[in-house]
N, C-alpha and C positions, 0 to 999 in steps of 0.2 A: 504495500499501500503505501501509497505514496499523497506528501503533502506538500505547497508551493516548492516543484521538481527534487524532495527528498525523499532518499527511501526512508519511513517509519516506524514498517512494520513487514515483517514477516513470515509468513501464514499461509496454506498449501490447501486451503478450503473445507480443510476435515476436523468436523468441530472435537477433534479427541487429542488429537496435535498440540505439541505444544503451540507458545504463538512468544515472536519475540518480538522486544523494539530496539531501532537506532536508537542513540548518541553519536550528534554531528558537535563541530566546533563551527567554531568561523567562517571555513572556506567547505563543512560542506564535507565533510572529512568520515567517514564514520570514526568517535574513539569509541563507543563500547557498545555489547547489545545484553540485553538484558531481558529478561523474562518473566513473568505476568503477576509473578511476586519483590521484586525489585530487583533482587540476586544478580547479579552481572554473573556471563557467562564466557565474554570475550569480551579484550581490549587492547589497544593501539597507541601504538606512538609513531611519528615519522620526523623526517627529515625533513627538509627544505625540496626536496626534492621528491616528494612521493617514498621514499626508500621507507621495509619498516623500518625499524629496533627492531633487533628478536629479542635482544632484552629482555626489555619494554611492557610484550609483547605475547599476545596470547589466545588461545583460540580451540573453546570446546567443541559450539554447534558449528558449521557449517555457516559462513557469508563469505558471497560474491560479489560484495561492496567495502571499497576501503576507499583510498586520496580520492576527495572531493566527490565520494557518491558515488562516481564511476562502479561502471561493472568491472570488473578483475574479466583477462580480455577480451574486449569489449573494445572495434575498430574505435567509438567518438571517446577513449577517453589512452594520455600519453602511455608509452609504456616507460 
């Protein structure tokens, strides 16, 4: 789901599956992915060019939206 051109939630349509919400910085980069209880499942930290700092990144839930909110491996996003 999107709002103001930013991804805000991940939901596959099955009401029994978990739902996740995206928290962004001012560039629109995804910084955290939280669940419905507010628990942080993923967190990300980027250098100024969008490369992830591996020591400051943790991902437990599959997420393909990262720097500036672009989908990873999308032609519209910088590499």
